C-alpha positions in Angstrom: -49.0 -50.1 -4.0 -47.0 -50.7 -0.8 -48.6 -49.9 2.6 -47.3 -47.0 4.7 -44.9 -48.3 7.3 -45.5 -47.7 11.1 -42.6 -48.4 13.5 -43.6 -49.4 17.0 -40.6 -48.5 19.1 -41.8 -49.5 22.5 -44.2 -51.9 24.1 -47.8 -50.8 23.5 -51.2 -52.4 24.2 -52.7 -54.8 21.6 -55.5 -52.4 21.3 -53.1 -49.8 19.9 -52.2 -52.2 17.0 -55.9 -53.0 16.5 -56.7 -49.3 16.2 -54.2 -48.9 13.4 -56.0 -51.5 11.4 -54.9 -53.6 8.4 -53.8 -50.7 6.1 -50.3 -50.3 7.5 -47.1 -52.4 7.6 -46.2 -52.7 11.2 -42.6 -53.1 12.3 -41.0 -53.2 15.8 -37.7 -52.0 17.3 -36.3 -51.4 20.7 -36.3 -47.6 20.6 -34.0 -47.3 23.6 -31.2 -49.0 21.6 -29.9 -46.2 19.5 -27.9 -48.5 17.3 -31.1 -50.3 16.4 -33.3 -47.3 16.1 -31.5 -45.2 13.6 -31.4 -47.8 10.8 -34.9 -48.9 11.6 -36.4 -45.4 11.3 -34.8 -44.7 7.9 -37.7 -45.8 5.7 -40.8 -45.5 7.9 -43.8 -43.2 7.6 -44.6 -43.0 11.3 -43.1 -44.0 14.6 -45.0 -44.7 17.8 -43.1 -44.2 21.1 -43.5 -43.7 24.8 -40.9 -42.2 27.1 -37.8 -44.4 26.5 -37.3 -43.6 22.8 -35.5 -40.3 22.0 -36.5 -38.9 18.7 -34.0 -36.0 18.3 -32.7 -34.0 15.4 -30.3 -36.9 14.5 -33.1 -39.5 14.4 -35.4 -37.2 12.4 -32.6 -36.5 9.9 -32.1 -40.3 9.5 -35.8 -40.8 8.6 -36.2 -39.6 5.1 -39.8 -40.7 4.8 -41.0 -39.8 8.3 -44.3 -38.0 8.4 -45.5 -38.5 12.0 -44.0 -39.0 15.5 -46.7 -40.3 17.9 -46.0 -40.3 21.6 -48.4 -42.5 23.5 -48.7 -40.2 26.5 -48.8 -36.6 27.4 -45.1 -35.4 27.8 -42.9 -34.7 24.8 -39.6 -34.1 26.5 -38.0 -36.9 24.4 -39.1 -35.4 21.1 -37.3 -32.5 19.3 -40.4 -30.7 18.3 -38.5 -27.9 16.6 -36.4 -30.2 14.5 -39.6 -32.2 13.6 -41.4 -29.0 12.5 -38.5 -27.9 10.4 -38.5 -31.2 8.7 -42.3 -31.1 8.1 -42.9 -34.0 10.5 -46.0 -33.9 12.5 -45.8 -34.6 16.3 -48.9 -36.0 18.1 -49.5 -37.1 21.6 -52.5 -38.1 23.8 -53.2 -35.1 25.9 -56.4 -36.3 27.6 -55.3 -40.0 28.2 -54.1 -39.5 31.7 -56.3 -36.8 33.2 -58.5 -39.2 35.2 -55.5 -41.2 36.4 -53.6 -37.9 37.4 -56.7 -36.6 39.3 -57.2 -39.9 41.1 -53.5 -40.0 42.1 -53.7 -36.5 43.5 -56.7 -37.6 45.7 -54.7 -40.6 46.7 -51.8 -38.4 47.8 -54.2 -36.2 49.8 -55.6 -39.2 51.5 -52.3 -40.7 52.2 -51.1 -37.5 53.8 -54.2 -37.0 55.9 -54.1 -40.6 57.2 -50.3 -41.4 57.1 -51.0 -44.5 55.1 -47.6 -45.2 53.6 -45.8 -44.7 57.0 -48.3 -46.7 58.8 -48.0 -49.6 56.3 -44.1 -49.5 56.5 -44.3 -49.5 60.3 -46.7 -52.5 60.5 -44.8 -54.4 57.7 -41.6 -54.1 59.8 -43.4 -55.7 62.8 -44.4 -52.7 64.8 -47.9 -51.9 66.1 -47.9 -48.2 66.8 -51.5 -47.0 66.3 -51.0 -43.8 68.3 -48.1 -42.7 66.1 -50.3 -42.4 63.0 -53.3 -40.4 64.2 -54.5 -38.5 61.1 -57.0 -35.9 60.2 -60.4 -36.1 58.4 -61.0 -34.3 55.1 -64.5 -33.5 56.2 -65.0 -29.7 56.5 -61.5 -29.0 55.6 -60.5 -26.6 52.8 -58.7 -27.8 49.7 -57.0 -25.3 47.5 -56.4 -26.1 43.8 -53.9 -24.0 42.0 -54.8 -24.3 38.3 -58.5 -25.1 37.5 -58.0 -26.8 34.2 -59.4 -30.2 33.3 -57.4 -32.1 35.9 -58.1 -29.4 38.5 -61.9 -29.6 37.7 -61.8 -33.4 38.0 -60.1 -33.1 41.4 -62.7 -30.6 42.5 -65.6 -32.9 41.6 -64.0 -35.9 43.4 -63.1 -34.1 46.5 -66.6 -32.5 47.0 -67.9 -36.0 48.0 -65.7 -35.8 51.1 -67.5 -32.7 52.3 -64.7 -30.4 51.8 -64.7 -26.7 50.8 -62.9 -26.3 47.5 -61.2 -23.0 46.6 -59.0 -22.4 43.5 -56.6 -19.9 42.0 -56.6 -19.5 38.3 -56.5 -16.1 36.7 -57.9 -17.4 33.5 -61.0 -18.9 34.8 -64.2 -16.8 35.1 -66.3 -16.7 38.3 -69.2 -18.2 36.3 -67.1 -21.2 35.3 -65.9 -21.6 38.9 -69.4 -21.4 40.2 -70.4 -24.2 37.8 -67.7 -26.4 39.4 -68.7 -25.5 42.9 -65.4 -23.7 43.5 -64.6 -20.3 45.0 -61.9 -18.3 43.2 -59.3 -16.7 45.4 -56.0 -14.9 44.9 -53.0 -17.2 45.4 -52.2 -15.6 48.7 -55.7 -16.1 50.0 -55.8 -19.7 48.9 -52.5 -20.5 50.6 -53.6 -18.9 53.9 -57.0 -20.6 54.0 -56.3 -24.1 52.7 -55.6 -27.2 54.7 -54.4 -29.1 51.5 -52.9 -27.3 48.5 -52.6 -29.1 45.2 -50.9 -27.5 42.2 -51.9 -28.1 38.5 -50.2 -25.4 36.4 -48.2 -25.6 33.2 -44.4 -25.3 33.7 -43.3 -22.0 32.3 -40.6 -19.4 33.3 -43.4 -17.6 35.2 -44.6 -20.7 37.2 -41.3 -22.4 37.8 -40.8 -22.1 41.6 -44.1 -20.4 42.1 -44.6 -22.1 45.4 -41.4 -21.1 47.4 -40.3 -19.5 50.6 -42.8 -16.6 50.5 -45.7 -18.9 49.7 -44.9 -21.5 52.5 -44.8 -18.6 55.0 -48.4 -17.9 54.2 -49.6 -21.4 54.8 -50.9 -23.0 58.0 -48.5 -25.1 60.0 -51.0 -27.9 59.7 -51.3 -27.7 55.9 -50.1 -30.1 53.3 -49.0 -29.5 49.7 -49.2 -31.9 46.7 -47.6 -31.8 43.3 -48.6 -34.4 40.7 -48.3 -31.9 37.8 -44.8 -30.8 36.8 -41.4 -31.0 38.7 -40.1 -27.5 39.5 -43.4 -25.8 40.2 -42.5 -26.1 43.9 -39.1 -24.8 44.9 -37.6 -28.0 46.4 -35.1 -26.3 48.6 -37.7 -24.1 50.1 -40.1 -27.1 50.5 -37.4 -29.0 52.4 -36.9 -26.0 54.8 -40.7 -25.6 55.3 -41.1 -29.4 56.1 -38.1 -29.6 58.5 -38.9 -26.4 60.4 -42.6 -27.2 60.9 -43.7 -24.4 58.6 -46.1 -26.8 56.9 -47.1 -30.3 58.0 -46.3 -32.4 55.0 -46.1 -32.9 51.2 -47.1 -35.4 48.5 -44.8 -35.5 45.4 -45.1 -37.5 42.2 -42.8 -35.2 40.1 -39.4 -33.7 40.6 -37.0 -31.2 39.0 -34.7 -34.0 38.2 -36.1 -37.5 37.5 -35.1 -39.7 39.0 -34.0 -37.5 41.9 -30.2 -37.4 42.2 -28.1 -37.4 45.4 -26.7 -34.1 44.5 -30.0 -32.6 43.6 -32.5 -30.6 45.7 -35.2 -33.2 45.7 -33.1 -36.0 47.0 -33.2 -35.0 50.7 -37.0 -34.8 50.5 -37.2 -38.6 50.0 -36.1 -39.4 53.5 -38.4 -37.0 55.4 -41.1 -38.8 57.5 -43.7 -36.2 56.5 -43.3 -36.7 52.7 -45.2 -39.1 50.5 -43.4 -39.7 47.2 -44.2 -41.7 44.0 -42.0 -42.1 40.9 -44.0 -40.0 38.4 -47.0 -42.3 38.3 -49.6 -39.8 37.1 -50.3 -41.7 33.9 -49.3 -45.2 35.1 -52.6 -47.0 35.0 -53.6 -49.7 32.5 -56.5 -47.5 31.4 -54.4 -44.4 30.7 -51.8 -46.4 28.8 -54.5 -48.0 26.6 -56.2 -44.8 26.0 -53.0 -43.1 25.0 -52.1 -46.0 22.6 -55.5 -46.0 20.9 -55.5 -42.2 20.7 -52.1 -41.8 19.0 -52.9 -44.8 16.7 -56.0 -42.9 15.4 -53.9 -39.8 15.0 -51.4 -41.6 12.9 -54.1 -43.0 10.7 -55.6 -39.5 10.2 -52.2 -37.9 9.4 -51.2 -40.6 6.9 -54.6 -40.2 5.2 -54.2 -36.5 5.0 -56.9 -35.5 7.4 -57.0 -32.9 10.2 -55.2 -34.3 13.2 -56.9 -33.2 16.5 -53.8 -33.8 18.8 -51.1 -32.5 16.5 -48.9 -30.3 18.7 -46.8 -28.5 16.0 -48.9 -28.5 12.7 -52.6 -28.7 12.2 -52.5 -31.4 9.5 -55.3 -31.8 6.9 -55.7 -29.8 3.7 -54.5 -26.2 4.4 -53.7 -23.9 1.5 -49.9 -23.1 1.2 -50.9 -19.3 1.3 -52.6 -19.8 4.6 -50.1 -22.1 6.3 -47.3 -19.6 7.1 -49.8 -17.5 9.2 -50.6 -20.4 11.6 -47.5 -19.9 13.7 -48.0 -16.1 13.7 -51.5 -16.4 15.0 -50.3 -18.9 17.7 -47.7 -16.4 18.7 -50.3 -13.5 18.8 -52.4 -15.8 21.1 -49.4 -16.0 23.5 -48.9 -12.3 23.4 -52.6 -11.8 24.1 -52.6 -14.1 27.1 -49.5 -12.4 28.4 -51.1 -9.0 28.3 -54.5 -10.0 29.6 -55.2 -8.6 33.1 -58.2 -10.8 33.8 -60.0 -13.9 32.4 -61.1 -13.9 28.8 -64.8 -14.0 28.2 -65.2 -13.6 24.4 -62.7 -13.5 21.5 -62.9 -12.3 17.9 -60.3 -13.4 15.4 -60.3 -11.0 12.6 -58.4 -11.9 9.4 -58.1 -9.1 6.8 -56.6 -8.8 3.4 -55.8 -11.2 0.6 -56.3 -14.1 3.0 -60.0 -13.4 2.9 -60.2 -15.4 -0.3 -59.0 -18.6 1.5 -60.2 -20.9 4.2 -58.6 -19.6 7.3 -60.6 -21.5 9.8 -57.4 -23.0 11.2 -56.5 -19.5 12.5 -59.3 -19.6 15.1 -57.8 -22.9 16.3 -54.2 -21.4 16.3 -55.3 -18.3 18.2 -57.0 -20.4 21.0 -54.0 -22.8 21.0 -51.6 -19.9 21.6 -53.8 -18.3 24.3 -54.1 -21.5 26.3 -50.5 -22.7 25.8 -49.3 -21.0 29.0 -52.5 -20.9 31.1 -53.5 -24.6 31.4 -51.4 -27.5 32.6 -52.4 -29.9 29.8 -50.8 -29.9 26.4 -52.9 -27.8 24.0 -53.8 -28.9 20.5 -55.9 -27.6 17.7 -59.0 -29.5 18.8 -58.8 -29.4 22.7 -58.1 -25.6 22.6 -61.8 -24.9 21.6 -62.8 -27.3 24.3 -60.8 -25.2 26.8 -62.6 -22.2 25.6 -66.0 -23.9 25.9 -65.3 -25.1 29.4 -64.6 -21.5 30.4 -67.6 -20.1 28.6 -65.5 -18.1 26.1 -67.4 -17.2 23.0 -65.3 -17.1 19.8 -66.0 -15.6 16.3 -63.9 -15.8 13.1 -64.3 -12.6 11.1 -62.9 -12.4 7.6 -62.8 -9.2 5.5 -61.0 -8.4 2.3 -60.5 -4.7 3.4 -57.0 -4.1 4.8 -55.7 -0.6 4.1 -52.4 -0.8 5.8 -51.2 -4.4 5.3 -51.4 -7.0 2.6 -52.8 -9.3 5.4 -53.3 -8.6 9.1 -54.8 -10.8 11.9 -56.3 -9.1 14.9 -57.2 -10.8 18.2 -59.8 -8.7 20.0 -61.0 -10.1 23.3 -63.4 -8.9 26.1 -62.1 -9.7 29.6 -64.0 -10.4 32.8 -63.2 -6.9 34.2 -65.0 -5.4 31.2 -61.9 -4.2 29.4 -61.2 -5.0 25.7 -57.7 -6.1 24.6 -56.5 -6.2 21.0 -53.3 -7.6 19.5 -52.6 -7.4 15.8 -49.9 -9.1 13.7 -48.7 -9.7 10.1 -46.1 -11.5 8.2 -43.8 -8.9 6.7 -41.6 -8.9 3.6 -40.5 -11.6 1.3 -39.0 -13.4 4.3 -42.5 -13.3 6.0 -41.1 -12.1 9.3 -43.8 -12.4 12.0 -44.5 -8.9 13.6 -46.7 -7.4 16.2 -48.2 -4.3 14.5 -50.8 -3.2 17.1 -51.6 -3.4 20.8 -54.7 -1.7 22.1 -54.8 0.8 19.3 -51.1 1.6 19.5 -49.4 1.3 16.1 -46.2 -0.5 16.4 -44.0 -2.8 14.3 -42.0 -5.3 16.4 -40.6 -8.7 15.2 -41.8 -11.5 17.4 -38.9 -12.9 19.4 -38.7 -15.1 22.5 -38.5 -12.4 25.2 -40.5 -9.1 25.3 -41.3 -6.5 27.8 -44.4 -4.4 27.2 -45.1 -1.2 29.2 -47.5 1.8 29.1 -46.7 5.0 31.0 -47.3 8.7 31.0 -45.0 10.0 28.2 -42.1 12.3 29.3 -38.5 12.8 28.4 -35.9 10.3 29.7 -38.1 7.2 30.2 -36.1 5.1 27.8 -32.9 6.0 29.6 -34.4 5.0 32.9 -35.4 1.5 32.0 -32.3 1.1 29.7 -30.1 1.8 32.7 -32.0 -0.7 34.8 -31.5 -3.4 32.3 -27.9 -2.5 31.6 -27.0 -2.7 35.2 -28.6 -6.2 35.2 -26.5 -7.2 32.3 -29.6 -7.6 30.0 -29.2 -6.5 26.4 -32.1 -4.7 24.6 -32.1 -6.3 21.2 -34.9 -4.2 19.9 -37.1 -1.3 21.0 -40.3 0.4 19.7 -42.0 3.3 21.3 -45.5 4.1 20.1 -46.9 7.6 19.9 -48.8 8.7 23.0 -52.6 8.2 22.9 -55.1 10.9 23.8 -54.3 10.6 27.5 -50.6 11.1 26.9 -49.6 7.6 27.7 -47.0 6.0 25.4 -46.4 2.3 24.8 -42.9 0.7 24.7 -42.3 -2.8 23.5 -38.8 -4.1 24.2 -37.1 -7.2 22.8 -34.5 -8.5 25.3 -32.0 -11.3 25.0 -33.0 -13.2 28.2 -35.8 -13.3 30.8 -35.7 -10.2 33.1 -35.7 -11.2 36.8 -38.7 -10.1 38.9 -36.7 -7.7 41.0 -35.5 -5.8 38.0 -39.0 -5.7 36.5 -40.4 -4.3 39.8 -37.7 -1.6 39.7 -38.5 -0.7 36.1 -42.2 -0.6 36.7 -41.8 1.7 39.7 -39.2 3.9 37.9 -41.4 4.6 34.9 -44.7 4.7 36.7 -46.3 2.1 34.3 -50.0 1.3 34.5 -49.5 -1.7 32.1 -46.3 -3.8 32.6 -45.9 -7.3 31.3 -43.0 -9.7 30.5 -44.0 -12.1 27.7 -42.2 -15.3 26.9 -42.9 -16.8 23.5 -42.9 -20.6 23.3 -42.1 -22.2 20.0 -44.9 -24.5 18.9 
């Protein structure tokens, strides 16, 4: 029997090859050479890549035997995950390989800004001796604000505390108990910006977080403050940053990531490169020997697991392993319900029940717990979320989870309910099902309201005191903004007379329009929810 074929498309460490072991036929190709890649991928079972190889729909279509795409790193911008999922190809990466390297680079940027290390080096290397030009500041007794207290944020907090700094953080999904364990004080974003001498951002890049540090936020900061971004390009509005740096609104910035990489002369990031109060590096967060070796070994192990039919911890699109065909279609639904849940949550989650009711009770649905947590954390942590690290995120935050399986389901053949207790004491429920022979994923309940809304990419959810004319009010606001309502469901009012509307719209609604809609209808619950495909 022939061995499975693994194609190495970029230079990887010898330890990666060793981790694959003797049970595979190893081939190599220059993945950046398209004319070489397409024929080479035709008959392989797995391909290992880094950032230079583009595995798009064309490459996936050319690979008739392909089962696994493995990216030895964190980012997956060069992989068409949707096309891979449609073709039944698993995509894996190494989500934890670079977290220490990224945390250490962040600290390096903070120190470089505080002591003007790059500028002083350049000056001395050019023959000048200008000690007085590079007087810096101590970190001791300063305040460092961490925006996003995930794994990288927590590592940074631990490392900075040795400098005698006060660490504060903004993360709406971290409980005070978890923050206390890390020695960190939770603040609102506005409070953090106003109090911090150094601000470092570690959020996922989503429509909600893109440009989250902009003109209004810089206006809140001290003129002596510095901002650092080693997370994702675009989290900081680069035009607003340039203005803040050149007008003295803030003291300086450290940047490892940019909206366009490499920065182009006609792009917003390019002028930043020449400013004397900016320290820049070319996306080096994962560029250490240790991180590269960890990444290679991690994805090699994932490839082995996948080709052996086992559950793959770091699969980003499918769970892998032996999952009954009757159970598998519900995985995407439960992930989507998790995203809806996190979009509706007003405070940090403290406990979660995943209830599966109906005919599915006769099957092993343990993967639904993983899918729910993956969906919940997808948009609230900066790291890529997988079926194994999602429970770790929950554990780190002290979130208790239970899987409850019951055969009784009076209204639906099968229904999955996510019921969570939040840190403010409230309880949030979101329910969904797969409807009809086409198995259309639908939301069928939110906080006791019975609805039936197909899950799409863009939704707006609002609760308000029921009265005539409300639909016309928000319909007019959206119409004036050129936004089409593709679907609408208005649930019957509850005992307090409040109705729930769930809208499906064809594009994201700008914040200004959302504010107008909220004020116009007097909503006490108002959320825009963006569903990201897994």
